[in-house]
Structures are given as structure tokens and as C-alpha cells.
C-alpha positions as CSV (number, residue, x, y, z in Angstrom):
1,M,51.2,79.7,-15.2
2,I,51.2,77.0,-17.9
3,L,49.1,74.8,-15.6
4,T,46.6,77.5,-15.0
5,V,46.1,78.2,-18.7
6,S,45.8,74.4,-19.5
7,V,43.1,74.0,-16.8
8,G,41.2,77.0,-18.1
9,C,41.3,75.7,-21.7
10,A,40.1,72.3,-20.5
11,L,37.2,73.8,-18.6
12,E,36.2,75.9,-21.6
13,K,36.3,72.8,-23.9
14,F,34.2,70.9,-21.3
15,R,31.6,73.6,-21.2
16,D,31.4,73.6,-25.0
17,I,30.9,69.8,-25.0
18,R,28.1,70.2,-22.4
19,I,26.3,72.8,-24.5
20,Q,26.5,70.5,-27.6
21,L,25.1,67.6,-25.6
22,I,22.2,69.7,-24.2
23,A,21.3,70.8,-27.7
24,L,21.4,67.2,-28.9
25,V,19.2,66.1,-26.1
26,L,16.7,68.8,-26.9
27,C,16.5,67.8,-30.5
28,L,16.0,64.1,-29.6
29,A,13.4,64.9,-27.0
30,T,11.3,67.1,-29.4
31,P,11.3,65.2,-32.8
32,G,8.3,67.1,-34.0
33,L,10.2,70.3,-34.3
34,S,12.4,69.0,-37.1
35,S,9.4,67.8,-39.2
36,A,6.9,70.6,-39.0
37,D,3.8,70.2,-41.1
38,D,3.2,73.3,-43.3
39,S,-0.6,72.8,-43.5
40,I,-3.6,73.3,-41.3
41,P,-6.0,70.5,-42.3
42,I,-9.6,70.1,-41.3
43,V,-10.1,66.8,-39.4
44,D,-12.9,64.9,-37.7
45,L,-12.8,64.1,-34.0
46,S,-12.8,60.3,-34.7
47,T,-9.6,60.5,-36.6
48,L,-7.5,62.3,-34.0
49,A,-4.3,60.8,-32.6
50,N,-4.5,59.8,-28.9
51,H,-1.9,62.4,-27.9
52,S,-3.4,65.4,-29.6
53,V,-3.6,68.6,-27.6
54,L,-7.1,70.1,-27.9
55,V,-7.5,73.8,-28.0
56,D,-10.9,75.5,-27.4
57,A,-11.0,78.8,-29.2
58,R,-14.5,79.8,-27.9
59,P,-14.9,82.6,-25.4
60,L,-13.1,82.0,-22.2
61,E,-16.2,81.8,-20.0
62,D,-17.7,79.1,-22.3
63,C,-14.6,77.0,-22.2
64,R,-14.1,77.2,-18.5
65,E,-17.7,76.1,-18.0
66,S,-17.7,73.1,-20.3
67,T,-15.4,71.8,-23.0
68,L,-13.7,68.6,-24.1
69,S,-11.7,66.7,-21.6
70,G,-8.2,68.1,-21.2
71,A,-8.8,71.0,-23.6
72,L,-6.9,74.3,-23.3
73,C,-8.9,77.5,-23.3
74,F,-7.3,79.9,-25.8
75,P,-9.9,82.4,-27.0
76,M,-9.2,84.6,-30.0
77,N,-9.3,87.8,-28.0
78,K,-6.2,86.8,-26.0
79,V,-4.0,88.0,-28.9
80,L,-6.4,89.8,-31.2
81,S,-8.5,92.8,-30.0
82,D,-11.9,93.8,-31.3
83,S,-10.3,96.8,-33.0
84,G,-7.9,94.5,-35.0
85,R,-4.7,94.9,-32.9
86,L,-2.6,91.8,-32.9
87,A,0.0,90.9,-30.3
88,N,3.6,90.6,-31.3
89,M,5.1,87.2,-32.0
90,R,7.4,87.3,-28.9
91,D,4.4,87.8,-26.6
92,L,2.4,85.1,-28.4
93,R,5.1,82.6,-27.9
94,W,5.6,83.5,-24.3
95,L,1.8,83.0,-23.8
96,L,1.9,79.6,-25.4
97,G,4.6,78.7,-22.8
98,T,2.1,79.5,-20.0
99,Y,0.0,76.6,-21.3
100,G,3.0,74.2,-21.0
101,L,3.5,74.0,-24.8
102,T,6.9,73.7,-26.4
103,G,5.8,73.7,-30.1
104,S,6.4,70.0,-30.6
105,E,2.8,69.0,-29.9
106,N,0.0,68.0,-32.3
107,V,-2.6,70.7,-31.7
108,V,-6.2,70.5,-32.7
109,V,-8.3,73.7,-32.6
110,F,-12.1,73.8,-32.4
111,A,-14.8,76.5,-31.8
112,D,-18.5,77.0,-32.5
113,Q,-17.5,79.7,-35.0
114,P,-15.2,78.7,-37.8
115,A,-13.7,82.2,-37.9
116,H,-12.5,82.0,-34.3
117,R,-11.1,78.5,-35.0
118,D,-9.2,79.7,-38.0
119,V,-7.7,82.7,-36.2
120,V,-6.3,80.6,-33.4
121,S,-5.2,77.8,-35.7
122,V,-3.2,80.2,-37.9
123,L,-1.6,81.9,-34.9
124,F,-0.4,78.6,-33.6
125,F,0.8,77.7,-37.1
126,L,2.8,80.9,-37.6
127,A,4.3,80.8,-34.1
128,G,5.9,77.5,-35.2
129,Q,3.6,74.7,-33.8
130,S,4.8,71.4,-35.2
131,K,1.3,70.3,-36.4
132,V,-1.9,72.2,-36.3
133,S,-5.4,70.9,-37.3
134,R,-8.9,72.2,-37.2
135,L,-12.0,70.3,-36.1
136,S,-14.6,70.2,-38.9
137,S,-17.5,71.0,-36.5
138,A,-18.0,71.7,-32.8
139,S,-21.8,71.4,-32.8
140,E,-21.8,67.7,-32.1
141,L,-19.0,67.6,-29.4
142,E,-19.8,66.5,-25.9
143,L,-18.6,69.4,-23.8
144,Q,-18.6,68.0,-20.2
145,S,-15.3,69.1,-18.7
146,R,-13.9,72.3,-17.4
147,G,-11.1,73.8,-19.6
148,S,-7.7,75.1,-18.5
149,A,-6.9,78.8,-19.1
150,G,-3.2,78.6,-18.7
151,A,-0.9,79.7,-15.9
152,L,0.1,83.2,-14.7
153,S,3.7,82.4,-15.6
154,R,5.5,80.3,-18.2
155,R,5.4,76.6,-17.5
156,A,7.5,75.6,-20.5
157,F,9.8,77.2,-23.1
158,Y,8.2,77.5,-26.5
159,I,11.2,76.6,-28.7
160,A,9.6,75.9,-32.1
161,D,10.9,78.0,-35.0
162,V,8.7,80.8,-36.2
163,R,7.4,80.0,-39.7
164,S,9.1,83.2,-41.0
165,K,8.7,82.2,-44.6
166,F,5.0,82.9,-44.3
167,L,5.5,86.2,-42.6
168,E,6.2,89.8,-43.6
169,S,6.4,92.5,-41.0
170,V,4.6,95.8,-41.5
171,K,4.6,98.9,-39.2
172,L,0.9,99.6,-39.0
173,R,-2.0,97.3,-39.9
174,R,-5.4,96.3,-38.5
175,V,-6.4,92.7,-39.0
176,N,-9.6,90.7,-38.7
177,S,-10.7,87.1,-38.8
178,D,-11.2,87.2,-42.5
179,D,-7.4,87.7,-43.0
180,F,-6.7,84.4,-41.0
181,S,-9.4,82.4,-42.8
182,E,-8.1,83.5,-46.2
183,F,-4.5,82.6,-45.2
184,A,-5.7,79.1,-44.1
185,R,-7.6,78.7,-47.4
186,Q,-4.6,79.6,-49.5
187,L,-2.5,77.3,-47.5
188,S,-4.9,74.5,-48.2
189,D,-4.6,75.2,-51.9
190,A,-0.9,74.2,-51.6
191,G,0.3,77.8,-52.0
192,Q,2.6,79.8,-49.8
193,P,0.6,82.8,-48.7
194,I,2.1,85.7,-46.8
195,F,0.6,87.0,-43.6
196,Y,1.4,90.7,-42.9
197,W,2.0,90.9,-39.2
198,P,1.5,94.4,-37.9
199,A,4.6,94.3,-35.7
200,S,8.1,92.8,-35.7
201,F,7.6,89.0,-35.6
202,I,11.3,88.3,-34.6
């Protein structure tokens, strides 16, 4: 009886140690998550880091036909309807996982319409993406490759922390692209704007 209890305690301690080790490995493997950048700067293509993930926020058909090499197709209407209905945060984060994103990547969003670019940029930012930037202009880009529209199932676990300090949940609300552009503008002014998400963001 004593031996059985001792073995059980030892196995429980071993399991706890394994869980702690796994958590440590995840933290070390995704350093960007611990140093998230609370801004969405506008950048030029020539200044981008080599390992940036490009996100095309134009309509899906346009992105699939021609975009920047390696770009992900993430049109605004994937999560924001024409009537102003916004997906909940849980579904947004699951969707980001279908693109193979974990939240640790340096994401750069572009579109031919700044409003579409701002919507997608702010959505990535609020979802917890470690670093989000916006391309200054898409008019001079060489769009010669076909974009990726994501998978039908999740390819990675999106584990970045939601930027809850910028969010307040409300029961009913319609949103539009102006709400996102204004949020990005206030964020650029070194403020801490609040985005009123029309559903629970937890």
C-alpha cells in the first residue's frame, strides 16, 4: 500500500515537471510573445525584415490571382461583414491558426485601400500578434505571385495573448472601417485607445 502511494506521488511529480518543461520550451521557442510591440507603424517595403510575414488585405480573388511572393490572403470580409458584424475573438484566433500563425511573427499588412489595410492590421494587433506593421502604399508593389488563402483546418495554435487592455466588450454594436482607422491613428499618437468589440473577446 505504501509502495503504491509512493509510486503514484512520484508519477504525479514527474507529470508536473514535464508540464513545466513544455511551458519553458514554448516560451523559449516564441520570444516575440514576451516582447509584443504596442504600435502599428507605417513602413516602407525596402525597410522590412527578411523574415516578415506579408498579409494581403485586398479582396480574396485579387490576392489569389497576383500578390507579393509568399503573401497570405486575408481579406477584410473574412471577419467583418458589409453590415458591420464582427467575428468574435475566439473565432478570429482560430482562423489565424489556419494560416499557420502562432502570434510570434512580424506581420506586415498591405492593401490598395488604406481602410482595408487598417482593419486587418488592427484585428491582428488586438488578437495579440507580436508585431504588426502597415505598408505605406501598395500602388508600386510588384504583384507577380499567387497568394495563400489559408487551410480548411488549423495548422498551428495561435498562442499570443489577446491585447485585452485595448478592448472593452459590448453586447450589440455595428462597426466599420473608420472605427479601425481611428483606433490605429490614436495608437500612433502614443495613446491607449479602447476598441469596443461587439461580442465577448475572451
